C-alpha positions in Angstrom: -0.9 3.4 60.7 2.6 2.6 59.3 4.7 5.6 58.7 5.5 4.5 55.1 1.8 4.2 54.1 1.2 8.0 53.5 4.3 8.2 51.3 3.2 5.1 49.4 -0.2 6.6 48.8 1.2 9.9 47.6 3.6 8.1 45.3 0.8 5.9 43.9 -1.4 9.0 43.3 1.6 10.8 41.7 2.3 7.9 39.4 -1.4 7.6 38.5 -1.5 11.4 37.7 1.6 11.1 35.5 0.0 8.1 33.7 -3.2 10.0 33.0 -1.2 13.1 31.9 0.9 11.0 29.6 -2.1 9.2 28.2 -3.9 12.5 27.5 -0.8 14.0 25.9 -0.4 10.9 23.7 -4.0 11.0 22.5 -3.6 14.7 21.8 -0.4 14.2 19.8 -1.2 11.0 18.0 -2.1 12.8 14.8 1.3 14.6 14.8 3.1 11.3 15.6 1.4 9.6 12.7 2.4 12.5 10.4 6.0 12.2 11.5 5.9 8.5 10.9 4.7 9.1 7.3 7.3 11.8 6.8 10.0 9.4 8.0 9.1 6.7 5.5 8.8 9.3 2.8 12.3 10.5 3.6 13.5 7.0 3.4 11.8 6.6 0.0 13.6 9.6 -1.5 16.9 8.9 0.2 18.4 7.0 -2.7 17.8 9.9 -5.2 19.0 12.5 -2.7 22.1 10.4 -1.9 23.0 10.0 -5.6 22.8 13.8 -6.1 24.8 14.5 -2.9 27.5 12.0 -4.0 28.0 14.1 -7.2 28.7 17.2 -5.1 25.3 18.7 -4.8 24.2 20.0 -1.3 21.7 17.7 0.3 19.3 20.5 0.9 19.2 21.5 -2.7 19.0 17.9 -3.8 16.0 17.3 -1.5 14.3 20.4 -2.8 14.7 19.3 -6.4 13.3 15.9 -5.7 10.3 17.3 -3.9 9.8 20.0 -6.6 9.7 17.3 -9.3 7.2 15.3 -7.2 5.1 18.5 -6.7 5.2 19.4 -10.4 4.1 15.9 -11.4 1.3 15.9 -8.9 0.0 19.3 -9.8 0.1 18.5 -13.5 -1.7 15.2 -12.9 -4.4 16.9 -10.8 -4.9 19.8 -13.3 -5.2 17.3 -16.2 -7.8 15.2 -14.5 -9.6 18.2 -13.1 -10.1 19.7 -16.6 -11.1 16.3 -18.0 -13.6 15.8 -15.2 -15.0 19.3 -15.5 -15.6 18.8 -19.2 -17.3 15.5 -18.7 -19.6 16.9 -15.9 -20.6 19.8 -18.2 -21.4 17.3 -21.0 -23.4 15.1 -18.6 -25.4 18.1 -17.4 -26.2 19.1 -21.0 -27.2 15.6 -22.0 -29.2 14.9 -18.8 -32.6 15.8 -20.4 -31.9 13.2 -23.1 -31.0 10.6 -20.5 -34.1 11.4 -18.6 -36.3 11.1 -21.7 -34.8 7.7 -22.5 -35.5 6.5 -18.9 -39.1 7.8 -19.0 -39.7 6.1 -22.4 -38.4 2.9 -21.0 -40.7 3.2 -17.9 -43.7 4.0 -20.0 -43.1 1.1 -22.4 -42.4 -1.4 -19.7 -45.0 -0.5 -17.1 -47.6 1.1 -19.4 -47.5 4.5 -17.7 -47.9 8.0 -19.1 -45.1 9.9 -17.4 -43.6 13.0 -18.9 -40.4 14.9 -18.3 -42.2 18.0 -17.2 -44.1 16.1 -14.5 -41.0 14.4 -13.2 -39.1 17.7 -13.0 -42.0 19.5 -11.2 -42.3 16.6 -8.7 -38.5 16.7 -8.0 -38.4 20.5 -7.6 -41.3 20.5 -5.2 -40.2 17.5 -3.2 -39.3 18.0 0.5 -36.3 15.8 0.4 -34.7 18.0 -2.3 -35.2 21.1 -0.2 -33.7 19.4 2.9 -30.8 18.1 0.8 -30.0 21.6 -0.4 -30.2 23.0 3.1 -27.9 20.3 4.5 -25.5 20.8 1.6 -25.4 24.5 2.3 -24.6 24.0 6.0 -22.1 21.3 5.1 -20.0 23.6 3.0 -18.2 24.9 6.0 -17.4 21.4 7.2 -16.0 20.4 3.8 -13.9 23.6 3.8 -12.5 22.9 7.2 -11.7 19.3 6.2 -9.9 20.4 3.1 -7.9 23.0 5.0 -7.1 20.4 7.7 -5.9 18.0 5.0 -3.7 20.7 3.4 -2.2 21.5 6.8 -1.4 17.8 7.4 0.1 17.5 4.0 2.3 20.5 4.6 3.4 19.1 7.9 4.4 15.8 6.4 6.4 17.5 3.6 8.2 19.7 6.0 9.2 16.9 8.3 10.2 14.6 5.4 12.3 17.5 3.9 14.2 17.9 7.2 14.6 14.2 7.6 16.0 13.8 4.1 18.1 17.0 4.0 19.6 16.5 7.4 19.9 12.7 7.2 23.6 12.5 8.0 23.2 15.0 10.9 20.2 13.0 12.3 22.2 9.7 12.1 25.2 11.4 13.7 23.1 12.7 16.5 21.5 9.3 17.1 24.9 7.5 17.0 26.5 10.0 19.4 24.5 8.6 22.3 25.3 5.0 21.5 28.4 2.8 22.0 30.3 1.9 18.8 28.9 -1.6 18.6 25.3 -0.2 18.7 26.2 2.5 16.2 27.0 -0.1 13.6 23.7 -1.9 14.2 21.7 1.4 14.0 23.4 2.4 10.7 22.8 -1.1 9.3 19.1 -0.9 10.3 18.9 2.5 8.6 20.3 1.1 5.4 17.9 -1.9 5.5 15.0 0.5 6.0 16.0 2.6 3.0 16.4 -0.5 0.8 13.1 -2.1 1.8 11.1 1.2 1.5 12.6 1.7 -2.0 11.7 -1.9 -2.9 8.2 -1.4 -1.7 7.7 1.8 -3.8 9.2 0.0 -6.8 6.7 -2.8 -6.4 3.8 -0.3 -6.1 5.0 1.6 -9.1 5.2 -1.6 -11.1 1.7 -2.6 -10.1 0.5 0.8 -11.0 2.0 0.4 -14.4 0.4 -3.0 -14.9 -2.9 -1.7 -13.7 -2.8 1.3 -15.9 -2.0 -0.7 -19.0 -4.8 -3.2 -18.3 -7.4 -0.5 -17.8 -6.1 1.5 -20.8 -6.7 -1.6 -23.0 -10.3 -1.9 -21.7 -11.1 1.8 -22.1 -9.7 1.8 -25.6 -11.8 -1.2 -26.6 -14.9 0.5 -25.2 -13.8 3.8 -26.9 -14.1 5.7 -23.7 -12.6 9.3 -24.1 -9.5 10.3 -22.2 -8.4 6.7 -21.9 -4.7 7.5 -21.2 -5.4 9.9 -18.4 -8.0 7.6 -16.9 -5.5 4.7 -17.0 -2.9 6.8 -15.2 -5.5 7.8 -12.6 -6.5 4.2 -12.0 -2.9 3.0 -11.7 -1.7 5.7 -9.3 -4.8 6.1 -7.1 -5.4 2.3 -6.7 -1.8 1.7 -5.6 -0.8 4.7 -3.5 -4.1 5.4 -1.7 -4.7 2.4 0.6 -8.1 1.0 1.5 -10.3 3.4 -0.5 -8.0 3.9 -3.4 -9.5 1.1 -5.5 -13.0 2.6 -5.2 -11.9 6.1 -6.0 -9.9 4.8 -8.9 -12.8 2.9 -10.4 -15.4 5.5 -9.9 -14.0 8.0 -12.4 -13.7 5.6 -15.4 -17.2 4.4 -14.6 -18.5 8.0 -14.7 -16.8 8.8 -18.0 -17.9 5.5 -19.5 -21.5 6.2 -18.4 -21.5 9.3 -20.6 -20.7 7.1 -23.6 -23.1 4.2 -22.8 -24.6 3.2 -19.5 -23.7 -0.5 -20.2 -20.1 0.5 -20.6 -20.1 1.6 -16.9 -21.1 -1.9 -15.9 -18.3 -3.4 -18.0 -15.8 -1.1 -16.3 -17.2 -2.0 -12.9 -16.9 -5.7 -13.6 -13.4 -5.4 -14.9 -12.3 -3.3 -11.9 -13.7 -5.9 -9.5 -12.1 -8.9 -11.3 -8.7 -7.2 -11.7 -8.7 -6.2 -8.1 -9.1 -9.8 -7.0 -6.4 -10.8 -9.4 -4.1 -8.2 -8.1 -4.8 -9.0 -4.4 -4.3 -12.7 -4.6 -1.9 -13.2 -7.5 0.0 -10.2 -8.6 0.7 -8.3 -5.4 1.9 -11.2 -3.3 4.4 -12.3 -5.9 5.8 -8.8 -6.6 6.0 -8.0 -3.0 7.8 -11.2 -2.2 10.4 -10.4 -4.9 11.0 -6.7 -4.3 10.5 -6.5 -0.6 11.6 -10.1 0.1 8.9 -11.1 2.5 6.4 -14.0 2.2 3.1 -13.2 0.5 1.2 -14.3 3.6 3.3 -12.0 5.8 2.7 -9.1 3.4 -1.1 -9.7 3.5 -1.1 -10.1 7.2 1.0 -7.0 7.8 -1.4 -4.9 5.7 -4.4 -6.2 7.7 -2.6 -5.5 11.0 -1.5 -2.1 9.9 -5.0 -1.2 8.8 -6.4 -2.3 12.1 -3.8 -0.3 14.1 -3.4 2.9 12.1 -6.1 2.8 9.4 -5.1 3.8 5.9 -1.6 5.0 7.1 -0.9 1.7 8.6 -1.9 -0.1 5.4 0.5 2.1 3.5 3.6 1.7 5.7 3.0 -1.8 7.0 4.9 -3.8 4.3 8.1 -1.7 4.4 8.1 -1.6 8.2 7.6 -5.4 8.5 10.2 -6.0 5.7 12.7 -3.8 7.6 12.0 -5.5 10.9 12.3 -9.0 9.3 15.6 -8.2 7.5 17.1 -6.6 10.7 16.1 -9.5 12.9 17.1 -12.1 10.3 20.7 -10.8 10.5 20.9 -11.6 14.2 19.0 -14.9 14.4 21.3 -17.9 14.4 20.3 -20.5 11.9 21.3 -24.2 11.8 21.5 -26.9 9.1 18.2 -28.7 8.6 18.2 -32.4 9.0 17.7 -34.6 6.0 14.2 -35.7 6.8 11.4 -36.1 4.2 9.0 -34.2 6.4 10.9 -30.9 5.8 11.5 -31.4 2.1 9.3 -31.4 -0.9 9.8 -35.0 -2.0 7.6 -37.8 -0.8 8.1 -39.8 2.3 8.8 -43.1 0.4 11.2 -41.6 -2.1 13.0 -39.6 0.6 13.5 -42.7 2.7 15.0 -44.7 -0.1 17.3 -41.8 -1.0 18.4 -41.5 2.6 19.1 -45.3 2.8 21.2 -45.1 -0.4 23.2 -42.2 1.0 23.7 -44.0 4.3 24.9 -47.1 2.4 27.4 -45.2 0.4 28.7 -43.4 3.5 29.2 -46.7 5.5 30.6 -48.7 2.6 27.8 -51.3 2.8 25.7 -52.3 -0.2 22.4 -50.6 -0.6 19.3 -52.6 0.1 17.9 -54.2 -3.0 14.7 -53.0 -4.7 11.6 -55.0 -5.5 13.1 -56.3 -8.7 16.2 -57.6 -6.9 18.6 -55.0 -8.3 20.7 -52.9 -6.0 19.3 -49.5 -5.2 22.8 -48.0 -5.2 25.1 -47.0 -8.0 28.2 -49.2 -8.8 31.4 -47.7 -7.5 33.7 -46.0 -10.0 37.1 -47.4 -10.7 39.7 -46.0 -8.5 37.2 -44.7 -6.0 38.6 -46.8 -3.2 35.7 -49.1 -2.9 
C-alpha cells in the first residue's frame, strides 16, 4: 500500500466531515440568515430618511429610532383600527346569524319542497360527531397557534433589531467592510451600496404607488356597494396586497368580502369578482410598467425575478427579488462594455424594405453618388443644398 494513501483517506474523511458539519450548520441557521437578509433590505429602505436626518445634525441612532417609531405607530394604529372594525362586524354577524339561517332554510324549503326548521338544523349540528371532533381539535390546536404567534413575534423582533443596527451603524459597517479591501475595490463596494439603496427605495415607491391605486379602486367599489368601513377596508386591501407577497392578495380580499356579506351575500360575490379582475390587471399591466419605471428593469425580468425568488425563498424571496435583481443589473451594467449597434433593419423597429431604402439613401449621400431611383423614376435622395459642396 502506498504511504500517501492513509493520509489521503484521512484527508478525504476530514473534508467530508467538514462538509457535513457545514451543511448541518447552514440548515440550522438558514432561518436566521433569511431574517438578516430581510433586515438588510429594510435598512436599505429607510437609509434615505435616516441619511437626511443625519445630514441635519441628528445622531444616526436617534434618527433610526424615530423612523422605526413612526413605522411602529402607524402599524399599531392600523391594526387596532382594523381589529375593532372586524370585532364589531363579527359580533353583528353572530347576532344576525339566526336570520341568515332562516332565510336559507326558507329558500331550501321553497326550492326542494322540504319541511326543515331552524330548531331541527341546530339540534342536528350540535349533536353531530364532526362538530365534536372539530371542537376537540381546535382545543388541542390552541397551543400550536400560540407557539406560531410567539415564533412570529420573535422573528419580527430579530428583523427589527438587525435592521436597526444596520441603519444606525451604516457608516461604521461600510468602513469596516472597506478596511479589508484595496482602494479600487472600496469605490466599487460603496457604489454598489448606493445602487442598492436607490433600487430598494424605488421598489418601495412603486409598491406604495400600487397600494394607493389599489386602495382607491377598491374604495370606489365599496362606496358604490355601500359597504361599511370602506376607507379602512380600502387601506387594508392596498397595503396587505402589496406588501405581503404570495398570500397578500387573498388576505386582502377576504376581509372586504366578509364585511360585504353582512350587507348582502351578493355583494360578496361582486367584491370577489372585482378583486380577481383587478389582480390580473395589476399583475399584467400596472405592476410591470411601474416597476420598469421606478426600478428600471424590464417587466419580463421583474416577473421572472419574482417567480425565481418565490421558488428559492418563498414569500421572502418574492418580496426582495425585484430590488435585488435591480441592484445586480445596475451594478453589472456599469462594468459591461457596450458597442454601437450596426444600422441594420433587423435590430430596429422599422420594416426591412423601408430600412434598406433608408440605408441606400444614406450610403449614396455619404459617397457622393446619386441615390437609386424609385419606381416612379424620381430620385430617392434629397437635392443638395446650395453651398453644400456637392
